[in-house]
N, C-alpha and C positions, 0 to 999 in steps of 0.2 A: 521590481522590486530592491532598494538598495538595501543595505545592514548597518543597523547601528545598536552598539553594544549599550545596556544600559544597566545588567545586572551582571553578579557572578556566575548564575547559574543560566542552563536553559532547558526547555521543556520542549522537544522534539513532538509531532504528533502526525499519526499519520491519517488522510484522510478519509478513504472509503469505509465504510464499515468499522470506524474506530471514531470519527467527528461526525460525520455525514453519515447518515442510516440511509447508504444509497444501495450499497455493496451487494443486496440481493435482488436489487431492481434493476442493475446494470447487468447483472450475469443472465438472470432469466427472461429478461426481454431482448438482450443488446448482444452479449458474446456467444453463449451457445446458440440460439437460433439464428445468429449472422452464420457461425462457421457449418451449419448445418447447410445454408443456400450455398455459403461461395463454394463451399470443399465441394458437395453434390453429395453430400451423404445420405443414403437410401433409409436407414434405421433411425428416423430423427429422435423419438422416445427413446432410446437408449445411449444417442450420443448427448442427449441433453441430462441423463440419470449421471452419466460418468463425467459428463461437465461440471454439474453441479458439486459432485463428490469430493472432486481434485479442491475446485476452486471455493467454494464455500465450506465441506463439513468435511475437513479432513487437515493433515498435517502439513497441506502444501495450499491449505487456504490462504489467499490475500497473494498467488505470487504472482510476478509479473505476464501479463498476457501472453504473451509471445511463449515463456515457456510453457506457460498452462495451454495454451494451444499445440504445441508438438507432444504434450502428457497426455492430451486428449486426443489427440489423432490416433496416438499408438498405442492406447490403453484401446481403442475403439476398433482399430485394427483396418485403419484407411490405407486402401491399395497404392496407394503410387507414392511413387519416390520423392520425400522433403528431408533428404540429405543436406543440401545446403540448408534449408531454413533451420534443420539438425545442429548444423555449424555454425551458422552463423549466433543463435542463441545461443551456442556455448561457450563463444569465443569473444563473441563484442562485450564492448564496457558500456557501451550506450545500447537498450533495446528501448529504440523509439522509431516511429514511422521516419523520421529524417534519417536515421542511422541506416533502416533497413531500404531505404530509395535507395540511398548509397550503394549497398550491398546489391541490391537487384541491378542498378546500372552498370556495376562492375562485372556480375557472374550470368545475368539475366537469365535464371532460371524461374521454371513457372510455377514450382515451389513458394520463391520465395514474393511472385508477383499476385499470386494468391491472397499469402498473407498477409501484404500490402495493401487489396481491395477489403477483404475482410476488417483489417486496424481501422482503413479510411470509413469503411461503413458503421463502425463501432463508434468510433467518434459522432459522427452526424446519426445514429440512431441515441446516442448519449444524449447530445442536443434537445434534440427532439420531448427528452424526458425531463427538462430543466423545470418545468412548473411541477413536478413529481417530485422532486427531490428536498431533503430537509434535517438538519441537525438533529440527532438526538438531544431528548430532553431539555439536559441541564449543562449541554457543552458551554452554549455561552456563557452561562451563571460563573462555571467553573474556569473560563478564561478571564474574565474579572477578576476572578481570586489570582490566579496565577500572575497574572502581568503586576499584581502588586511586589511581586517577591521575583520573576525570574523573566528573563527572556522567550520569546513563542519563536519555531519555527515549523512550518509544514515540511513536512519530508514524506514524500509518498510517490509510488509511482504509477501514479495518474499525470494524465497530460498537465500542464502548466496551464493551459488557457481554461481548462474543465474545471481546476482547482479557484483561480484568481475569480473564475466566473461564479460558482456556487459559493466559495466563501465572501464575495461580494455582496452578492442577492443575501444571504442571509443576516450580512450585519456582523460577520464574525472577521474578515480581513483587518480591523482597526487595533485586533489585537493581537496581532503576527508580525515580526520584525523581517522575519525572511523566506521565502519558499523554494523549497527544493523539489523540481519534478521531475520527470520522465524523463526531458530533455537534459536534465543536469547530470543523468550519470547515475549509479544504484545507491540504495539508502545508503550503505556502511559508507561508501565514498562523500556521503553530505555528511554524516557525522564526524568525518575526519576531517573534513574541509572547514567545520566548525571549531576544532581546535587551532587553526590557523589565527581566531578572532580571540584567544588567549583561553578559552575554557580548557579546563582538564579534565580528563574522560569522567571520574568520579563527580563533574561538573555539569553533565549532557546526559540528559535522559530522554530515552526514545519510548513512547506512549504509540503501543500498537494491538492489533487484534488480529496477527498471524504472525506463524513462525518465521517468514522471512521479515521481519520487523524485531524478532528474537535473534536471527541469526545476523543482521545487521548491525547491533548493538554488541552484539559479544565479539565480530570480527573486528567492530572500532574501538573494543574494547569501554564500553559506558555502560551507562546502566540502562536498565529496561523495566517498564510496568506495563503488564496487561489490562485492557479491554475487553472482557469476555463476552462473546458473541450472545445476546438472549439473557445480558446481565449488563448491558451500557450503562445504565442510570446507577446503579449500585456500584460498578468499577469507577463509573467517574465518581462518584462521591468521594469513595476511597482515595481516589489519588489526591485530591484539594484538600482532604480532611487529614491523610494519615500521610503518603508518599511524599507532598511539597513540602510539609517541615522537615523533614527525615534531608532531602534532597538541601534544603537552603540552610541546616544546620549541621550537615556532615554526618547524620546518622546515618544514612542508606548505606548498612555494611553489608559484608558478604552474606549473612544470616538471613537477613531480611529478605535479600535479592534472592536465594535458593529458594526461598520458600513461596515469593512472586511466581517464578517459575515452575516451580513444582506444581501449583495451583493451576496455570498458564494447561501446562501438558498433560494435565488428569482431567481439564475440562475439555481439551480439545479431543482426547481420546474419546470423552462419554461423548463428544456431539458425532462420531464416527460409528458408535455402534446403536 
């Protein structure tokens, strides 16, 4: 998708768990169960509980799939060596199947092969769920309002094909100027790329539901607005009725930003308990 700048500000939106009500579905039907299968984990129930806690109900919610895999296997006490996978996760700028395949071809280790098999299986599983996904109820209405005042980017760690497929089927893609998915690199990298189109940091708003979204915004020195899990509709209403105006009219000051971050972190902490 080509990029055309129409406004002075841009709203960057995460996909899974933020715009699309797909996060629990994908993790509970694909990510966790397929890890049990591919890595031959014996205690399925314990691993699934670990996986869901790390990826849905804690400060690591929304983490990249490969980072989540390493954290999950280590928390479970996986007995086989995953050092090559760990090293790749910690050093690669692009955590994608394409990058992982290149690393496997270079190193040839069993843990990289298993991780690639798992990720490919997850992608196929997600395709099979394509008729069960849906955006949160007022996302389309909110995008219609946002595009009157701001450009829109999808900034997600999901793979590009899945993003474009989901947003197209639910008639959301016409509201989007550009898509940055897994293949383009990290979310912070995507936010920094937008500066090259003339947006100042205070004109770029990252909208997300996970600490990774907040971290990306902080790393890129842009703004952040949280979509709270289990309060998605209320969060989207606040985004368009309150935060959007502050963004457009340069009233999104540090006091307001810190209030949003505090609310977000308190909400996540409560979800862990």
